[in-house]
C-alpha positions as CSV (number, residue, x, y, z in Angstrom):
1,M,40.6,-3.0,13.8
2,S,38.2,-4.6,10.6
3,A,35.4,-3.9,13.6
4,A,36.0,0.0,13.7
5,K,36.9,0.5,10.4
6,S,33.4,-0.8,9.1
7,N,30.3,1.2,8.6
8,A,28.1,0.8,11.7
9,A,24.9,0.3,9.8
10,D,24.0,-2.2,12.4
11,G,24.3,-0.3,15.8
12,T,25.6,-3.2,17.7
13,A,28.7,-3.1,19.9
14,S,32.3,-4.9,18.8
15,A,32.5,-7.4,21.2
16,A,36.2,-5.8,22.2
17,V,34.8,-3.4,24.4
18,G,35.7,-3.5,27.8
19,E,37.6,-7.2,27.2
20,I,41.1,-7.5,28.5
21,A,42.7,-9.4,25.3
22,H,46.6,-10.4,25.8
23,G,47.0,-8.0,28.9
24,C,46.1,-4.6,26.5
25,P,44.4,-2.1,28.1
26,R,40.7,-1.9,27.7
27,L,38.8,0.4,25.4
28,S,35.1,1.7,26.4
29,V,33.2,4.3,25.9
30,S,33.5,7.2,28.1
31,P,30.2,7.6,30.3
32,H,27.8,9.8,28.3
33,G,30.1,9.4,25.1
34,N,28.3,7.3,22.8
35,H,26.5,10.0,21.3
36,L,26.0,13.7,20.7
37,T,23.4,15.8,19.4
38,I,24.0,19.3,18.3
39,Y,20.9,21.6,18.0
40,E,20.8,25.2,16.4
41,D,21.7,28.1,18.8
42,G,19.8,29.0,21.8
43,R,17.4,25.6,21.3
44,A,19.3,22.8,23.1
45,G,16.6,19.9,24.0
46,D,14.2,21.0,21.2
47,G,13.6,18.0,18.9
48,L,12.4,20.2,16.0
49,A,16.0,21.9,16.5
50,I,18.4,18.6,16.1
51,M,20.8,20.0,13.2
52,H,22.6,16.1,13.9
53,R,23.5,13.5,16.1
54,G,27.0,11.4,15.9
55,E,26.5,7.9,17.4
56,I,29.7,5.6,18.5
57,T,28.7,2.0,17.5
58,K,31.7,0.1,17.3
59,T,35.2,0.0,18.8
60,A,38.2,-2.2,18.8
61,R,42.1,-2.4,19.7
62,E,45.2,-4.1,19.7
63,C,48.4,-3.5,21.7
64,Q,52.1,-3.8,21.7
65,I,53.4,-4.2,24.8
66,E,57.6,-3.5,25.4
67,P,59.0,-3.3,28.4
68,G,57.9,-0.1,30.8
69,R,55.5,1.2,27.7
70,V,52.8,0.2,25.4
71,T,51.4,1.5,22.5
72,V,47.5,0.9,21.5
73,R,45.8,0.8,18.2
74,Y,42.3,1.5,18.6
75,G,40.1,2.2,16.5
76,F,35.8,3.5,16.3
77,S,33.2,3.9,14.2
78,G,29.9,5.2,14.0
79,R,27.5,7.8,12.5
80,V,25.6,10.5,11.9
81,L,22.3,11.2,11.4
82,L,21.0,14.5,10.2
83,G,18.3,16.0,12.0
84,P,15.3,18.3,11.2
85,R,17.2,21.7,10.9
86,G,20.6,19.8,9.5
87,H,22.1,20.7,6.4
88,P,23.4,18.3,4.0
89,G,27.7,18.2,3.3
90,N,30.5,17.5,5.7
91,I,29.9,17.4,9.2
92,K,32.6,17.7,11.7
93,L,32.1,16.6,15.1
94,P,34.8,16.7,18.3
95,I,36.0,13.7,19.9
96,A,37.9,13.3,23.4
97,V,40.2,10.4,24.0
98,M,41.8,9.6,27.5
99,V,44.0,7.3,28.5
100,T,43.7,6.7,32.6
101,D,45.5,4.4,35.2
102,A,44.5,2.2,38.0
103,K,43.4,5.2,40.0
104,R,41.8,6.7,37.1
105,A,44.1,9.3,36.7
106,K,44.7,11.0,33.3
107,I,47.9,10.0,31.6
108,A,47.4,10.9,28.6
109,A,45.0,13.0,26.6
110,D,44.1,13.6,22.4
111,T,41.3,15.4,20.3
112,V,40.0,13.7,17.3
113,S,37.8,15.6,14.9
114,I,35.9,13.6,12.3
115,D,34.0,13.9,9.3
116,A,30.7,12.5,7.8
117,T,29.2,13.3,4.6
118,V,25.4,13.5,4.8
119,A,23.1,13.8,1.8
120,I,19.6,15.3,1.8
121,D,18.4,12.1,-0.7
122,N,20.4,10.2,2.6
123,P,20.5,11.4,5.8
124,I,22.9,9.2,7.1
125,G,26.7,9.1,7.1
126,Y,29.6,6.9,8.4
127,F,32.6,7.4,9.9
128,S,35.7,5.5,11.3
129,V,39.2,6.4,12.6
130,V,42.2,3.8,13.5
131,R,44.8,5.7,15.6
132,S,47.3,4.8,18.3
133,V,48.6,6.2,21.4
134,T,51.7,5.2,23.2
135,F,52.2,5.6,27.0
136,N,54.5,4.4,30.0
137,I,53.9,2.2,32.5
138,P,55.5,2.3,35.7
139,E,57.3,-1.4,36.9
140,G,55.6,-3.3,38.8
141,T,51.9,-2.5,36.8
142,R,50.1,-4.2,33.6
143,P,48.9,-2.7,31.0
144,G,45.9,-4.4,31.9
145,E,45.4,-2.1,34.6
146,F,44.9,0.9,32.2
147,E,41.8,1.8,30.0
148,L,41.7,4.3,27.0
149,F,38.1,5.7,27.0
150,V,36.9,7.7,23.6
151,G,33.8,10.0,23.3
152,F,32.1,12.5,22.1
153,D,33.2,16.4,23.4
154,Q,29.9,17.2,25.1
155,N,31.1,20.8,25.7
156,A,31.2,21.3,21.6
157,K,29.2,24.3,20.1
158,G,25.3,23.5,19.9
159,A,25.5,20.6,22.0
160,G,22.6,19.8,24.6
């Protein structure tokens, strides 16, 4: 968990991404979910209209396996960069969390709002989140067949 709690200043991904550790479900950043750019209203795609950009740079997880049930404690960290049209202060960005089974069917979901503070003289803010999710596993399946995805909600207001 220390990898997810640390400030992700170096931009590298944790070695725990996608690995199976002791049969624990995999933890992955969802496709296209590792970053989110927020633009001024009506100007999506305009590089001069970027308000801020969030990036997930590290993940970690550990799990507790019980008969018929798994609890995954997961964490992720990253940074928020102030854009040319951004304003210093507290920035909130939405994260979507989803657990899937071996057939990629969603079995659990959650949303998380991350907070980071950026200043005009230091336009990079850092965040880290540690949470838990518990889900049942059917008889005959292994915890390693399940996957936990985290990623920015690409439907956020102003996203582009």
